[in-house]
PASEBA-1860 file (N, C-alpha, C; in nm, 3 decimals):
! residues 120
1> MKIDFRRI> -4.668/8.033/-5.370/-4.604/8.128/-5.282/-4.524/8.219/-5.369 ~ -4.548/8.349/-5.349/-4.473/8.449/-5.423/-4.371/8.509/-5.326 ~ -4.244/8.519/-5.379/-4.142/8.575/-5.298/-4.076/8.689/-5.375 ~ -4.063/8.805/-5.315/-3.995/8.924/-5.371/-3.853/8.891/-5.407 ~ -3.817/8.908/-5.532/-3.676/8.874/-5.578/-3.577/8.952/-5.498 ~ -3.601/9.075/-5.462/-3.504/9.157/-5.390/-3.477/9.112/-5.244 ~ -3.577/9.036/-5.186/-3.561/8.994/-5.054/-3.490/8.856/-5.038 ~ -3.451/8.803/-5.145/-3.375/8.676/-5.141/-3.229/8.704/-5.119
9> NRLPIPFN> -3.171/8.646/-5.018/-3.030/8.672/-4.986/-2.954/8.534/-4.981 ~ -2.841/8.533/-4.917/-2.760/8.406/-4.914/-2.817/8.305/-4.821 ~ -2.902/8.342/-4.733/-2.966/8.245/-4.649/-3.078/8.178/-4.718 ~ -3.081/8.042/-4.726/-3.185/7.970/-4.810/-3.330/8.006/-4.750 ~ -3.417/8.033/-4.846/-3.560/8.056/-4.815/-3.640/7.925/-4.856 ~ -3.685/7.852/-4.755/-3.757/7.729/-4.796/-3.896/7.768/-4.854 ~ -3.942/7.678/-4.944/-4.077/7.696/-5.008/-4.138/7.557/-5.026 ~ -4.268/7.560/-5.034/-4.345/7.438/-5.060/-4.468/7.480/-5.144
17> ANSGDIEF> -4.488/7.416/-5.252/-4.604/7.436/-5.335/-4.662/7.304/-5.381 ~ -4.792/7.301/-5.416/-4.846/7.176/-5.467/-4.951/7.205/-5.576 ~ -4.969/7.107/-5.655/-5.069/7.115/-5.768/-5.127/6.972/-5.779 ~ -5.249/6.951/-5.738/-5.303/6.817/-5.745/-5.226/6.728/-5.647 ~ -5.176/6.614/-5.701/-5.098/6.522/-5.624/-4.947/6.543/-5.632 ~ -4.904/6.657/-5.690/-4.764/6.686/-5.703/-4.723/6.787/-5.595 ~ -4.614/6.753/-5.524/-4.555/6.843/-5.425/-4.423/6.901/-5.487 ~ -4.393/7.020/-5.446/-4.276/7.091/-5.491/-4.212/7.157/-5.372
25> QGNLKYDN> -4.101/7.105/-5.331/-4.031/7.160/-5.208/-3.884/7.193/-5.241 ~ -3.838/7.301/-5.175/-3.702/7.340/-5.205/-3.662/7.469/-5.132 ~ -3.558/7.527/-5.188/-3.497/7.653/-5.128/-3.463/7.745/-5.239 ~ -3.474/7.871/-5.208/-3.426/7.978/-5.294/-3.320/8.056/-5.218 ~ -3.203/8.088/-5.283/-3.104/8.172/-5.223/-3.030/8.243/-5.328 ~ -2.974/8.359/-5.293/-2.898/8.446/-5.384/-2.776/8.370/-5.418 ~ -2.739/8.364/-5.552/-2.617/8.295/-5.601/-2.508/8.395/-5.621 ~ -2.506/8.457/-5.734/-2.410/8.565/-5.763/-2.462/8.621/-5.896
33> DGLVHLSA> -2.394/8.734/-5.940/-2.427/8.794/-6.074/-2.574/8.834/-6.079 ~ -2.632/8.865/-5.967/-2.777/8.907/-5.959/-2.874/8.790/-5.984 ~ -2.829/8.666/-5.965/-2.912/8.552/-5.990/-2.956/8.485/-5.856 ~ -3.069/8.417/-5.864/-3.123/8.341/-5.752/-3.111/8.187/-5.788 ~ -3.058/8.106/-5.697/-3.048/7.964/-5.725/-3.168/7.895/-5.665 ~ -3.243/7.818/-5.752/-3.350/7.739/-5.704/-3.306/7.591/-5.701 ~ -3.320/7.530/-5.586/-3.291/7.386/-5.569/-3.406/7.319/-5.501 ~ -3.470/7.226/-5.577/-3.592/7.169/-5.526/-3.618/7.024/-5.573
41> VMFGELDL> -3.715/6.965/-5.514/-3.759/6.828/-5.551/-3.909/6.838/-5.584 ~ -3.952/6.775/-5.694/-4.086/6.759/-5.726/-4.122/6.612/-5.722 ~ -4.238/6.577/-5.658/-4.266/6.436/-5.642/-4.418/6.420/-5.632 ~ -4.466/6.302/-5.668/-4.603/6.267/-5.658/-4.653/6.187/-5.781 ~ -4.780/6.188/-5.796/-4.839/6.114/-5.908/-4.907/6.207/-6.004 ~ -4.891/6.182/-6.139/-4.941/6.265/-6.240/-5.012/6.176/-6.341 ~ -5.139/6.219/-6.385/-5.207/6.141/-6.488/-5.158/6.189/-6.620 ~ -5.114/6.094/-6.709/-5.075/6.121/-6.839/-5.147/6.036/-6.941
49> ICDLCGSE> -5.132/6.075/-7.071/-5.196/5.999/-7.182/-5.081/5.934/-7.257 ~ -5.095/5.806/-7.279/-5.004/5.727/-7.360/-4.996/5.779/-7.503 ~ -4.883/5.804/-7.557/-4.871/5.856/-7.691/-4.889/5.752/-7.802 ~ -4.888/5.623/-7.761/-4.913/5.515/-7.853/-5.051/5.471/-7.861 ~ -5.116/5.441/-7.748/-5.253/5.390/-7.748/-5.363/5.484/-7.702 ~ -5.326/5.598/-7.648/-5.419/5.701/-7.601/-5.483/5.678/-7.468 ~ -5.444/5.569/-7.399/-5.504/5.545/-7.266/-5.435/5.631/-7.162 ~ -5.515/5.662/-7.053/-5.465/5.735/-6.946/-5.400/5.648/-6.845
57> FSYTVKEE> -5.285/5.689/-6.787/-5.208/5.612/-6.689/-5.146/5.701/-6.586 ~ -5.121/5.649/-6.470/-5.052/5.728/-6.363/-4.899/5.715/-6.375 ~ -4.838/5.832/-6.364/-4.691/5.837/-6.374/-4.635/5.890/-6.242 ~ -4.537/5.818/-6.185/-4.473/5.857/-6.064/-4.364/5.965/-6.096 ~ -4.377/6.082/-6.035/-4.282/6.190/-6.063/-4.193/6.198/-5.942 ~ -4.060/6.203/-5.961/-3.964/6.231/-5.864/-3.849/6.296/-5.940 ~ -3.843/6.427/-5.945/-3.757/6.502/-6.027/-3.677/6.600/-5.933 ~ -3.550/6.613/-5.955/-3.475/6.717/-5.885/-3.468/6.837/-5.982
65> IDFLISDG> -3.505/6.956/-5.926/-3.507/7.073/-6.012/-3.392/7.168/-5.955 ~ -3.315/7.220/-6.047/-3.193/7.295/-6.010/-3.160/7.391/-6.122 ~ -3.190/7.518/-6.104/-3.156/7.617/-6.204/-3.144/7.757/-6.139 ~ -3.097/7.851/-6.215/-3.083/7.991/-6.173/-3.198/8.078/-6.231 ~ -3.231/8.179/-6.146/-3.340/8.269/-6.187/-3.287/8.414/-6.201 ~ -3.332/8.478/-6.305/-3.296/8.626/-6.326/-3.422/8.708/-6.318 ~ -3.407/8.818/-6.262/-3.519/8.918/-6.255/-3.501/9.006/-6.384 ~ -3.571/8.964/-6.494/-3.559/9.034/-6.619/-3.462/8.957/-6.711
73> VYTSQNNN> -3.427/9.025/-6.821/-3.334/8.968/-6.916/-3.203/8.945/-6.859 ~ -3.149/8.824/-6.877/-3.018/8.792/-6.825/-2.910/8.811/-6.936 ~ -2.817/8.902/-6.903/-2.704/8.931/-6.996/-2.578/8.918/-6.918 ~ -2.496/8.819/-6.951/-2.376/8.791/-6.884/-2.275/8.729/-6.981 ~ -2.150/8.739/-6.943/-2.046/8.682/-7.025/-2.021/8.538/-6.991 ~ -2.092/8.488/-6.887/-2.065/8.352/-6.842/-2.131/8.237/-6.933 ~ -2.221/8.281/-7.018/-2.287/8.191/-7.108/-2.360/8.076/-7.031 ~ -2.412/8.109/-6.917/-2.481/8.009/-6.836/-2.624/7.988/-6.908
81> LDVVELNG> -2.653/7.865/-6.949/-2.780/7.843/-7.018/-2.890/7.796/-6.928 ~ -2.869/7.766/-6.806/-2.968/7.726/-6.711/-3.026/7.836/-6.630 ~ -3.057/7.949/-6.696/-3.113/8.066/-6.631/-3.259/8.088/-6.687 ~ -3.357/8.091/-6.586/-3.493/8.127/-6.616/-3.508/8.278/-6.598 ~ -3.563/8.338/-6.696/-3.583/8.492/-6.689/-3.731/8.518/-6.643 ~ -3.739/8.584/-6.531/-3.876/8.626/-6.481/-3.892/8.775/-6.492 ~ -4.020/8.815/-6.505/-4.048/8.961/-6.505/-4.137/8.989/-6.393 ~ -4.127/9.111/-6.341/-4.222/9.153/-6.237/-4.160/9.155/-6.096
89> GMVDTEDI> -4.039/9.101/-6.083/-3.976/9.113/-5.950/-4.019/9.018/-5.848 ~ -4.104/8.917/-5.881/-4.150/8.811/-5.795/-4.119/8.677/-5.847 ~ -4.072/8.583/-5.753/-4.059/8.448/-5.783/-4.181/8.377/-5.739 ~ -4.257/8.320/-5.835/-4.382/8.254/-5.801/-4.350/8.104/-5.811 ~ -4.344/8.036/-5.694/-4.311/7.892/-5.697/-4.429/7.810/-5.754 ~ -4.549/7.856/-5.741/-4.660/7.783/-5.797/-4.657/7.787/-5.953 ~ -4.614/7.898/-6.004/-4.608/7.914/-6.148/-4.492/7.828/-6.206 ~ -4.384/7.821/-6.129/-4.269/7.740/-6.167/-4.309/7.589/-6.166
97> LSSEIELI> -4.384/7.547/-6.060/-4.434/7.412/-6.050/-4.521/7.382/-6.167 ~ -4.611/7.473/-6.204/-4.701/7.452/-6.319/-4.620/7.431/-6.445 ~ -4.519/7.517/-6.467/-4.438/7.500/-6.588/-4.364/7.368/-6.593 ~ -4.312/7.325/-6.473/-4.242/7.200/-6.472/-4.338/7.086/-6.507 ~ -4.458/7.088/-6.456/-4.562/6.981/-6.482/-4.585/6.980/-6.632 ~ -4.600/7.099/-6.697/-4.626/7.099/-6.840/-4.513/7.056/-6.920 ~ -4.391/7.071/-6.874/-4.271/7.011/-6.938/-4.282/6.857/-6.939 ~ -4.315/6.808/-6.825/-4.331/6.652/-6.816/-4.438/6.606/-6.909
105> KSDYHKCG> -4.553/6.681/-6.909/-4.666/6.631/-6.995/-4.631/6.643/-7.143 ~ -4.551/6.734/-7.180/-4.516/6.751/-7.324/-4.419/6.649/-7.372 ~ -4.362/6.574/-7.282/-4.267/6.473/-7.325/-4.338/6.354/-7.381 ~ -4.264/6.257/-7.446/-4.319/6.139/-7.501/-4.336/6.035/-7.393 ~ -4.459/5.975/-7.380/-4.493/5.878/-7.269/-4.550/5.758/-7.327 ~ -4.516/5.641/-7.267/-4.582/5.516/-7.302/-4.631/5.449/-7.177 ~ -4.756/5.394/-7.187/-4.813/5.324/-7.071/-4.742/5.193/-7.054 ~ -4.761/5.121/-6.941/-4.704/4.993/-6.910/-4.732/4.884/-7.011
113> NCQHNERN> -4.855/4.888/-7.070/-4.890/4.790/-7.170/-4.811/4.813/-7.299 ~ -4.801/4.930/-7.340/-4.733/4.965/-7.467/-4.579/4.933/-7.447 ~ -4.523/4.961/-7.330/-4.385/4.936/-7.302/-4.355/4.780/-7.305 ~ -4.449/4.704/-7.252/-4.441/4.562/-7.255/-4.447/4.508/-7.394 ~ -4.552/4.556/-7.467/-4.574/4.503/-7.607/-4.451/4.543/-7.697 ~ -4.388/4.652/-7.671/-4.279/4.699/-7.751/-4.156/4.602/-7.735 ~ -4.143/4.549/-7.608/-4.031/4.459/-7.572/-4.044/4.323/-7.642 ~ -4.169/4.279/-7.662/-4.192/4.147/-7.714/-4.199/4.140/-7.863
END
């Protein structure tokens, strides 16, 4: 779902996006300082590769996503570090979901067997 940045106001705009077995639901609303606040939940199942043994396993995702979005380069005196800079004037929730999935995939993951073997 693409939403024009300029059309987002103080009334929350609900959105829903999905990718495979991952759902992404939340709201967008104008915050202040020209920023939009995204508050969402991402949940579902994601297939990952164990970084120790290389086997594929299913990972349950349940993440709360909460950050600010700027249309273009964000320059402010507030030093707010949780600002995502977008270009083009559109908030693309499917693109944000894809980026969040890639962040999870890039993390270090261990399957259940490797976690169990590490404890013993």
